[in-house]
C-alpha positions in Angstrom: 4.2 18.9 25.5 6.8 16.7 27.1 8.6 16.4 23.8 9.1 20.2 23.7 10.8 20.3 27.1 14.5 20.9 27.0 17.0 18.6 28.8 20.6 19.9 28.6 22.4 17.0 30.2 21.4 13.5 29.1 22.8 10.8 26.9 21.7 11.2 23.3 19.3 8.4 22.0 18.6 7.5 18.4 15.6 9.6 17.4 12.6 9.2 15.1 14.4 11.4 12.6 17.8 9.8 12.5 16.6 7.2 10.0 17.3 7.5 6.3 14.5 7.3 3.7 14.5 7.3 -0.1 10.9 8.0 -1.0 10.8 11.7 -0.1 13.5 12.8 -2.6 14.5 9.7 -4.6 17.8 9.9 -2.8 18.9 8.8 0.6 18.1 11.6 3.1 17.7 11.8 6.8 14.0 12.4 7.7 15.0 15.5 9.7 16.0 17.2 6.3 12.8 16.2 4.5 10.1 18.9 4.0 7.1 16.6 4.3 5.8 13.9 6.6 7.2 10.5 5.7 6.8 7.2 7.5 9.1 4.2 7.3 8.4 0.7 8.7 11.7 -1.3 8.7 12.3 -5.0 8.8 12.9 -5.0 12.5 9.5 -3.4 13.2 7.8 -5.9 10.9 9.3 -8.7 12.9 8.4 -7.0 16.2 4.8 -6.6 15.0 4.7 -10.2 13.7 3.3 -8.7 10.5 2.4 -11.3 7.9 0.6 -9.0 5.4 0.8 -5.4 4.2 -2.3 -4.6 6.2 -0.7 -5.7 9.4 2.6 -3.9 8.5 0.9 -0.5 8.5 -1.6 -1.0 11.4 0.2 1.5 13.7 0.9 4.2 11.1 -1.1 7.4 11.6 -3.1 8.3 8.6 -2.5 5.1 6.7 -4.9 2.1 6.3 -4.8 -1.0 4.1 -8.2 -1.8 2.5 -9.8 -5.1 1.5 -10.6 -8.4 3.2 -12.3 -11.7 2.4 -11.9 -13.7 -0.8 -9.6 -11.3 -2.6 -7.6 -9.9 0.3 -5.8 -6.6 0.2 -7.3 -4.3 -2.4 -5.2 -1.2 -1.8 -4.2 1.6 0.7 -5.8 4.7 2.1 -3.5 7.6 2.9 -5.0 10.7 4.5 -8.5 9.9 3.2 -7.6 9.0 -0.4 -7.5 5.4 -1.6 -7.7 2.9 -4.5 -5.7 3.7 -7.6 -5.1 7.2 -6.3 -2.3 5.8 -4.2 0.8 4.6 -6.1 2.5 1.3 -5.2 6.2 0.7 -6.1 8.4 -2.3 -5.5 12.2 -1.6 -5.9 11.5 1.2 -8.3 9.0 -0.9 -10.4 5.5 0.6 -10.8 2.8 -1.9 -9.8 -0.4 -2.3 -12.0 -3.5 -0.5 -10.9 -6.3 -2.6 -9.3 -9.2 -3.7 -11.4 -12.6 -4.5 -9.9 -15.7 -4.3 -12.2 -18.0 -5.5 -9.4 -20.1 -8.6 -9.3 -17.7 -10.4 -6.9 -16.4 -12.7 -9.7 -13.4 -10.6 -10.8 -10.9 -8.6 -8.7 -7.3 -8.0 -9.6 -5.5 -6.1 -6.8 -2.3 -5.7 -4.8 -2.3 -9.0 -2.9 0.8 -10.6 -4.2 3.6 -9.3 -1.9 5.6 -11.2 0.7 6.4 -9.3 3.9 9.3 -11.5 4.8 11.3 -10.2 1.8 11.0 -6.5 2.8 13.8 -4.4 4.2 11.4 -1.4 4.6 8.0 0.1 3.7 8.2 3.8 3.0 5.0 5.9 3.0 5.1 9.2 1.2 2.0 11.1 2.4 0.4 13.6 0.1 0.8 14.1 -3.7 4.1 12.7 -5.0 3.8 13.0 -8.8 6.8 15.3 -9.1 8.8 12.3 -8.0 6.9 9.3 -9.2 4.5 10.4 -11.9 0.9 9.3 -12.4 -1.2 7.6 -9.7 0.7 9.3 -6.9 -2.3 11.7 -6.5 -2.7 11.1 -2.8 0.7 9.5 -2.0 3.1 6.7 -2.7 4.0 3.5 -1.0 7.5 2.1 -1.7 8.3 -1.5 -0.9 12.0 -2.1 -0.7 13.1 -5.7 -0.8 16.2 -6.9 1.0 19.6 -6.8 -0.6 22.6 -9.1 0.2 24.2 -6.2 2.2 21.1 -6.0 4.4 21.7 -9.4 5.9 25.5 -9.8 5.5 27.4 -8.0 8.2 30.7 -6.4 7.3 33.3 -9.2 7.0 30.7 -12.0 6.7 31.0 -14.4 3.8 27.7 -16.2 4.4 24.3 -16.0 6.1 21.5 -18.5 6.7 18.3 -17.8 8.6 15.3 -20.1 9.0 12.0 -18.6 10.3 8.8 -20.4 11.2 5.6 -18.9 12.4 1.9 -19.3 13.1 -1.0 -16.8 13.3 -4.3 -17.8 14.8 -6.3 -15.0 13.0 -6.2 -17.1 9.8 -4.6 -20.3 11.1 -1.7 -19.7 8.9 1.7 -21.5 9.1 4.8 -20.0 7.4 8.3 -21.1 6.8 11.0 -18.7 5.4 14.5 -19.7 4.3 16.9 -16.8 3.8 20.4 -17.4 2.3 23.1 -14.9 1.4 26.7 -15.3 0.2 29.6 -13.0 -0.5 32.6 -14.2 -2.5 35.2 -11.8 -3.8 33.3 -9.3 -6.0 30.0 -11.3 -5.9 27.1 -11.0 -3.6 23.9 -13.2 -3.7 20.7 -13.5 -1.8 17.8 -15.9 -2.0 14.6 -15.8 0.1 11.9 -18.4 -0.1 8.6 -18.2 1.9 5.8 -20.7 2.0 2.5 -20.0 3.7 -0.5 -22.2 4.3 -3.7 -21.0 6.0 -7.4 -20.3 5.9 -9.7 -17.3 5.9 -9.1 -14.3 8.2 -11.6 -14.7 10.9 -14.3 -12.3 11.8 -15.4 -11.8 15.4 -16.5 -15.0 17.0 -20.0 -13.5 17.9 -21.1 -13.6 14.3 -23.7 -16.3 13.2 -22.2 -19.4 11.7 -25.1 -19.9 9.2 -25.6 -19.9 5.4 -27.2 -17.1 3.5 -27.0 -13.3 3.5 -27.2 -13.1 7.3 -24.0 -15.1 7.8 -21.8 -13.4 10.3 -18.6 -15.5 10.0 -16.1 -15.2 7.2 -16.6 -17.6 4.3 -14.4 -20.8 4.7 -11.2 -20.5 2.6 -8.0 -22.4 2.3 -4.9 -21.0 0.7 -1.2 -21.6 0.1 1.4 -19.2 -1.3 5.0 -19.4 -2.5 7.4 -16.5 -2.9 11.0 -16.7 -4.2 13.2 -13.6 -4.4 16.7 -13.9 -5.9 19.3 -11.2 -6.2 22.9 -11.4 -7.7 25.3 -8.4 -7.6 28.7 -8.1 -9.2 31.2 -5.3 -8.3 33.3 -5.1 -11.5 35.5 -2.3 -10.0 35.1 0.8 -7.9 33.1 2.5 -10.7 30.7 -0.2 -11.9 28.2 -2.5 -10.1 25.8 -4.8 -11.9 22.7 -6.5 -10.5 20.2 -9.2 -11.4 16.8 -9.5 -9.7 14.2 -12.2 -10.0 11.0 -12.7 -8.0 8.0 -15.1 -8.3 4.9 -15.1 -6.2 2.1 -17.6 -6.5 -1.1 -17.9 -4.4 -3.9 -20.5 -4.8 -7.1 -20.5 -2.8 -10.4 -22.3 -2.6 -13.4 -20.7 -0.9 -17.0 -21.8 0.1 -19.2 -18.7 -0.4 -21.7 -19.7 2.3 -23.0 -16.1 2.4 -24.6 -16.7 -1.0 -25.8 -20.3 -0.3 -29.6 -20.3 -0.6 -29.7 -16.7 -1.7 -32.7 -16.0 -4.0 -32.3 -13.2 -6.6 -35.8 -13.8 -8.1 -38.2 -16.8 -8.4 -36.3 -19.7 -10.0 -32.9 -18.1 -9.4 -31.5 -19.4 -6.1 -27.8 -19.9 -5.6 -26.5 -23.3 -4.3 -23.1 -25.0 -4.3 -21.4 -21.6 -4.4 -17.6 -21.9 -4.4 -14.6 -20.1 -5.8 -11.1 -21.2 -7.0 -8.5 -18.4 -7.4 -4.9 -18.1 -8.5 -2.8 -15.0 -8.3 0.7 -14.7 -9.7 3.3 -12.0 -10.0 6.7 -12.3 -11.5 9.5 -9.9 -12.4 13.0 -10.0 -13.7 15.4 -7.1 -13.9 18.9 -5.9 -14.6 20.4 -2.8 -13.0 23.7 -0.9 -13.2 25.3 1.6 -10.9 28.1 3.8 -12.3 30.1 5.9 -9.9 31.8 8.4 -12.3 32.3 11.7 -10.4 32.4 13.5 -13.7 31.0 16.9 -14.7 27.5 15.5 -15.5 27.0 13.1 -12.6 28.6 11.5 -9.6 26.4 8.4 -9.8 24.2 7.0 -12.5 21.7 4.2 -11.7 19.5 2.6 -14.3 17.4 -0.5 -14.4 15.4 -2.4 -17.0 12.6 -4.7 -15.8 9.9 -7.0 -17.0 6.9 -7.7 -14.8 3.8 -9.9 -15.2 0.8 -10.2 -12.9 -2.2 -12.5 -13.5 -5.4 -13.2 -11.6 -7.5 -16.3 -12.5 -10.9 -16.6 -10.8 -13.4 -19.4 -11.1 -16.8 -18.8 -9.6 -18.9 -21.9 -9.5 -22.6 -22.3 -8.5 -25.8 -24.0 -9.4 -29.0 -22.1 -10.2 -32.4 -23.2 -11.5 -31.9 -21.1 -14.7 -28.4 -22.0 -15.6 -27.8 -25.3 -13.8 -24.2 -26.0 -12.8 -21.8 -23.4 -14.2 -18.4 -21.8 -13.8 -17.8 -18.2 -14.5 -14.1 -18.0 -15.3 -12.7 -14.5 -15.2 -9.0 -13.9 -15.8 -7.0 -10.6 -16.0 -3.4 -10.0 -16.9 -0.9 -7.1 -16.9 2.5 -7.2 -18.6 5.0 -4.3 -18.5 8.5 -3.4 -19.6 9.9 -0.6 -17.4 13.0 1.5 -17.8 14.2 3.9 -15.2 17.4 6.1 -15.1 18.5 8.6 -12.5 21.6 10.8 -12.4 22.9 12.3 -9.1 25.3 15.2 -8.8 26.7 17.0 -5.8 27.6 20.7 -6.5 29.6 22.7 -3.9 29.5 26.5 -3.7 30.4 29.1 -1.2 26.8 29.6 -0.3 26.1 25.9 0.2 25.6 22.6 -1.6 23.2 21.3 -4.2 22.3 17.6 -4.5 21.0 17.5 -8.0 18.9 14.6 -9.3 17.5 14.2 -12.8 16.4 11.4 -15.0 13.7 9.7 -17.0 11.3 6.7 -16.9 9.4 4.8 -19.5 6.7 2.1 -19.1 4.9 0.0 -21.7 2.0 -2.0 -20.3 -0.4 -4.5 -21.8 -3.7 -5.2 -20.1 -6.1 -8.0 -21.2 -9.2 -9.7 -19.8 -10.2 -13.3 -20.7 -13.8 -14.3 -19.8 -15.7 -17.5 -20.5 -18.6 -19.4 -18.8 -18.8 -23.2 -18.6 -22.4 -24.7 -18.5 -21.7 -28.2 -17.2 -25.3 -29.5 -17.4 -25.5 -28.4 -21.1 -21.9 -29.3 -21.9 -21.3 -25.9 -23.5 -18.8 -23.1 -23.2 -19.8 -19.5 -23.8 -17.1 -16.9 -24.6 -17.5 -14.0 -22.3 -17.6 -10.3 -23.2 -15.0 -8.5 -21.0 -16.1 -5.0 -19.9 -12.8 -3.6 -21.0 -11.1 -4.4 -24.3 -7.5 -5.4 -24.6 -5.3 -2.3 -24.5 -1.8 -1.0 -24.4 -0.6 2.0 -22.4 2.6 4.0 -22.5 4.0 6.4 -19.8 7.0 8.6 -20.3 8.4 10.9 -17.6 11.3 13.4 -17.2 12.2 14.8 -13.8 14.7 17.1 -12.1 15.2 18.0 -8.5 17.5 20.2 -6.5 18.0 19.4 -2.8 19.9 22.4 -1.4 21.7 22.9 1.9 22.2 26.6 2.7 23.2 28.7 5.7 25.6 26.1 7.1 22.9 23.5 6.5 20.4 25.2 8.7 18.2 25.9 5.7 17.3 23.0 3.4 15.3 23.7 0.2 13.9 21.1 -2.2 12.5 22.0 -5.6 11.3 19.4 -8.1 9.7 19.4 -11.5 8.4 16.5 -13.6 6.7 16.1 -17.0 4.7 13.0 -17.8 3.0 11.9 -21.0 0.4 9.1 -21.1 -1.2 7.3 -24.0 -3.7 4.4 -24.0 -4.4 2.5 -27.2 -7.4 0.0 -27.2 -7.4 -3.0 -29.5 -8.5 -1.9 -33.0 -11.4 -4.4 -33.0 -13.0 -2.5 -30.1 -13.7 0.5 -32.3 -12.7 2.8 -29.5 -10.3 5.8 -30.0 -6.9 6.4 -28.5 -6.5 8.5 -25.4 -3.6 10.9 -24.7 -2.9 13.2 -21.7 0.0 14.8 -20.0 0.9 16.7 -16.8 3.5 19.0 -15.4 3.8 18.7 -11.6 5.8 20.8 -9.2 7.1 20.6 -5.7 8.8 23.2 -3.4 9.8 22.4 0.2 11.7 24.0 3.0 13.2 22.9 6.3 14.7 25.3 8.8 16.8 24.1 11.7 16.4 26.7 14.4 18.9 24.8 16.5 19.9 21.2 17.1 16.6 20.5 18.9 14.0 22.4 17.0 13.1 22.7 13.3 10.1 23.6 11.1 9.1 22.6 7.6 6.7 23.4 4.9 5.9 22.0 1.4 3.8 22.6 -1.6 3.3 19.6 -3.9 1.2 18.6 -6.9 -0.2 15.3 -8.0 -2.1 13.8 -10.9 -3.6 10.5 -12.0 -4.1 9.6 -15.6 -7.4 7.7 -16.2 -7.2 4.0 -16.0 -8.0 1.7 -18.9 -11.3 0.7 -17.3 -12.3 4.3 -16.7 -11.6 5.1 -20.3 -13.1 2.1 -22.1 -15.5 0.3 -19.7 -18.5 -0.5 -21.9 -21.6 -2.6 -21.4 -24.9 -2.5 -23.3 -27.9 -4.4 -21.9 -30.8 -3.0 -23.8 -32.9 -6.0 -22.6 -32.7 -4.7 -19.0 -32.7 -1.1 -20.0 -29.3 0.1 -19.1 -25.8 0.7 -20.6 -22.3 2.0 -19.8 -20.4 4.0 -22.4 -16.6 4.6 -22.8 -15.1 8.1 -22.6 -11.6 8.4 -24.0 -11.8 12.1 -23.6 -11.2 12.0 -19.8 -8.6 14.3 -18.3 -6.2 13.4 -15.5 -7.3 14.0 -11.9 -5.2 16.7 -10.2 -4.3 17.6 -6.6 -2.5 20.4 -4.8 -1.2 19.9 -1.3 0.0 22.3 1.4 1.8 21.0 4.4 3.4 22.6 7.5 5.1 21.0 10.5 7.3 21.2 13.5 10.0 18.7 14.7 11.8 18.5 18.0 14.7 16.3 19.0 15.7 16.5 22.6 18.2 14.0 24.1 15.2 12.0 25.5 12.4 12.7 23.0 11.4 13.2 19.4 8.2 14.8 18.1 6.6 15.7 14.8 3.5 17.8 14.4 2.1 18.4 10.9 -0.9 20.0 9.4 -2.0 19.5 5.8 -4.6 20.7 3.3 -5.2 18.8 0.1 -7.3 20.1 -2.8 -8.5 17.7 -5.5 -10.0 18.5 -8.9 -11.2 16.7 -12.0 -12.2 13.6 -10.0 -13.5 10.9 -12.3 -17.1 10.0 -11.4 -19.9 8.0 -13.0 -22.8 10.1 -14.3 -26.1 8.4 -15.3 -28.6 9.9 -17.8 -32.2 8.7 -17.8 -33.4 10.7 -20.7 -33.3 8.0 -23.3 -36.6 6.0 -23.3 -34.8 3.0 -24.8 -32.7 2.8 -21.6 -35.1 3.6 -18.7 -32.5 2.3 -16.2 -30.1 4.9 -17.5 -26.9 5.3 -19.6 -23.8 5.8 -17.5 -20.5 7.4 -18.5 -17.4 8.6 -16.6 -16.8 12.3 -16.5 -14.4 14.7 -14.8 -16.8 16.5 -12.4 -15.6 15.7 -8.9 -13.9 18.2 -6.6 -12.9 17.5 -3.0 -10.8 18.8 -0.1 -9.2 17.0 2.8 -7.4 18.6 5.7 -6.1 17.4 9.0 -3.4 17.1 11.7 -1.0 14.3 12.5 1.3 13.9 15.5 3.9 11.3 16.4 6.4 11.2 19.2 8.8 8.9 21.0 9.9 9.4 24.6 12.9 7.6 26.3 11.8 6.8 29.8 15.2 5.7 31.0 17.0 9.0 30.6 14.0 11.2 31.4 12.5 9.4 34.4 15.2 6.9 35.5 13.3 3.9 34.3 15.3 0.7 33.3 17.6 1.3 30.4 15.8 0.6 27.2 12.4 1.8 28.3 10.4 4.0 25.9 7.0 5.2 25.0 5.4 6.1 21.6 2.4 8.0 20.7 0.8 8.9 17.3 -2.4 10.5 16.3 -4.2 11.3 13.0 -7.2 13.5 12.5 -8.7 14.4 9.1 -11.8 15.9 7.7 -12.9 15.9 4.0 -15.8 17.0 2.0 -17.2 16.9 -1.5 -17.0 20.5 -2.7 -20.0 20.1 -5.0 -22.6 19.2 -2.4 -20.8 19.7 0.9 -21.2 16.0 1.9 -18.5 14.1 3.8 -16.0 11.9 2.1 -16.5 8.2 2.9 -12.8 7.5 2.5 -11.7 9.7 5.3 -10.7 7.9 8.4 -12.1 8.7 11.9 -9.8 10.1 14.6 -7.2 7.5 15.4 -4.5 7.4 18.1 -1.9 4.7 19.0 0.0 4.7 22.3 2.8 2.2 23.0 5.0 1.3 26.0 8.0 -0.7 25.3 11.3 -2.1 26.6 14.4 -3.5 24.9 17.1 -5.2 26.9 20.5 -3.3 26.4 21.9 -6.4 24.8 18.6 -7.3 22.9 18.2 -10.4 25.0 14.5 -9.8 25.6 11.9 -7.1 25.3 8.3 -6.3 24.5 5.7 -3.6 23.5 2.2 -2.9 24.6 0.2 -1.0 22.0 -3.2 0.6 22.5 -5.0 1.7 19.4 -8.0 4.0 19.8 -10.4 4.8 17.0 -13.4 7.1 17.1 -16.7 6.2 15.6 -17.7 7.0 12.0 -21.4 7.5 11.8 -24.3 9.7 10.7 -23.0 12.8 8.8 -19.4 11.4 8.8 -20.8 9.5 5.8 -22.0 11.0 2.5 -25.1 8.9 3.1 -26.2 9.3 6.7 -28.0 5.9 6.5 -24.6 4.1 6.0 -23.9 1.5 8.6 -22.0 3.2 11.5 -18.5 2.0 12.4 -18.4 2.1 16.2 -15.5 3.5 18.1 -13.1 1.0 19.6 -9.9 0.4 21.6 -7.6 -2.5 20.8 -4.9 -3.7 23.1 -1.9 -5.6 21.5 1.0 -7.2 23.3 4.2 -8.4 21.6 7.4 -9.8 23.2 10.7 -11.4 22.1 13.3 -13.6 23.9 16.7 -14.7 22.8 17.6 -17.9 24.7 20.6 -18.3 22.5 22.7 -15.7 20.6 21.3 -16.6 17.2 17.8 -17.9 18.2 14.9 -15.5 18.7 11.4 -16.3 19.8 8.6 -13.8 19.2 5.0 -13.9 20.4 2.1 -11.6 20.2 -1.5 -11.3 21.6 -3.7 -9.1 19.5 -7.0 -7.5 20.4 -6.4 -8.9 23.8 -9.7 -7.6 25.2 -11.6 -9.4 22.4 -13.2 -6.1 21.1 -15.8 -6.5 18.4 -15.0 -3.8 15.8 -15.1 -2.9 12.1 -12.7 -1.1 9.9 -14.7 1.8 8.4 -13.4 0.9 5.0 -15.3 -2.4 5.0 -18.6 -0.7 5.8 -18.6 1.9 3.1 -21.8 1.4 1.1 -23.5 -0.9 3.5 -26.9 0.1 5.0 -27.3 0.1 8.8 -29.9 -2.7 8.5 -27.6 -5.0 6.4 -28.1 -8.5 7.8 -24.6 -9.5 7.1 -22.6 -6.7 8.8 -21.0 -9.2 11.2 -19.3 -10.8 8.2 -17.2 -7.6 7.8 -16.0 -7.4 11.3 -12.3 -7.8 12.2 -10.8 -10.8 14.2 -11.4 -11.0 17.9 -8.7 -12.1 20.3 -5.9 -13.8 18.3 -2.3 -14.6 18.8 0.9 -15.4 16.8 4.3 -16.8 17.3 7.6 -16.6 15.2 10.8 -18.5 15.7 14.0 -17.5 13.8 17.4 -19.1 13.9 20.5 -17.5 12.3 23.3 -19.8 11.4 
């Protein structure tokens, strides 16, 4: 309500909507001219939050949650109640592979190979974004933008060196980052190296430190990671700029799975000496070219060609009475070659201007699993049978978009159209058939600026998700135990339609955005089990397009400058955000487990006018998720909670910055609802899924 109040005579502050984003239109646009709700977390905010992971980076973003914890870390993101492979992850325009988790806790290939210290921004496009980014953006897209030389080199600078060091008590992790940049004549270069060494992310200290399924503490884990990002740019002339990019991430960890120690599955089958050794790698190399031509076809052309490889190697060791000492080695690998080209053209007419963007993308991806089991007591090695055969996939996309400024730029229209074609080809030895599908997705958005302080917006957008390799070809036949899983290459893409409306205000002392949304999903891919075959009394399972769902809700965010409005010290401000959503399965009317409970974040901050010191107090309030909030009302309830976080910085010298933070200051015991999905209320190990209690962190950065 305060944000809506006018104030005619006050010094203008930077607003929530002055920032420029790329994810909403594939071109740089001010958020105030975007017809949908888009969030951006910039490098300065990441430093302020002392964020050391993607989950920590989005902790204060309404309607957004990172999922996953424990041995395999981050498994994905949840945007407005949709998660997993229905959210697209992109790094510098490069599509990231979908996650693969067949269950059994011995194989999990997910998005846990990204270094926060390399990022200039995280942009979150809420709602379907397939007209911009193609398949997998069914529920939204997250774009990670890594730093460029120009991001750290001020105008006129020829060199830049920054050393950062930090510690986080939540996982006892130390980090060191070295950031180098150089500008020489037409050349620019950047190199960022980060090393981390830590342990498991702690659960609340009240959990029992015992072995077995009732264990309440996190399993002991040690890890170290290395990330190197290198960029080299050459400005040939005013028209042509060329760039090279290389990045390598590697993480190794060892875990003692004490929660399985002494666990008896059946007589004679008791787990002992249960450990895990994992290695995750991601590498990419790319070439890009920007051509500023200002001809009849385009003003600017950008294209890039990239190769990316990601690999997960998991070794799960144990001793049982039946098998003796063994190691179940489970490896998975994705390799892709990606090409992306975009043309941008500005057209001026008497009625207004048109920012036209069009282009194409092509991706070839190879996916392969490699399984084997070592029986050390027997001295034998048994080749494993991966659930999914080796397969290739191809994606081709063509898009066009018109971003229009009309009525003296008071009216902003955005219309987009994209066609995508997807083909999956399993290895011939599997005996499975090829899959093909395509989709045409549309988007239409409008922003109307009633005056300089008040605007409204609305958007209709569509999304789709082609079935993944494992959904198409996962097959397993265990006649001895009476069950089987069959492939289904005839699956159709999942589809979504989204309607969004909102209001924005920008007064000289406040900014506000209020948005309501309704998302409709069809052709959800779900597992169906048939028990009619007497040879398989435990059932035959197959994936089918049978699911339908809807999610609707309201989000609000605002910033209020206390100095101009109330006469507080210069640099004082307050923030508030809130996200409310409801979702249901349209087939049976049950709730969707992936929808978050009501969440609100309030912050009170201060920045010295010369950035010498400052701090923020953030209070995060989350309602309970229980009973009929779950599809299964016997699911373990996630209690409501309130978290108090305090962060501060101090600059004792011009180029030296010390940051410190105290998180969950009141030592609340709480759970993220995403970690309790599928757990019964009487599960003895629920404490093991709790989040850290009171913890702290410190960062020190020196710029030469």
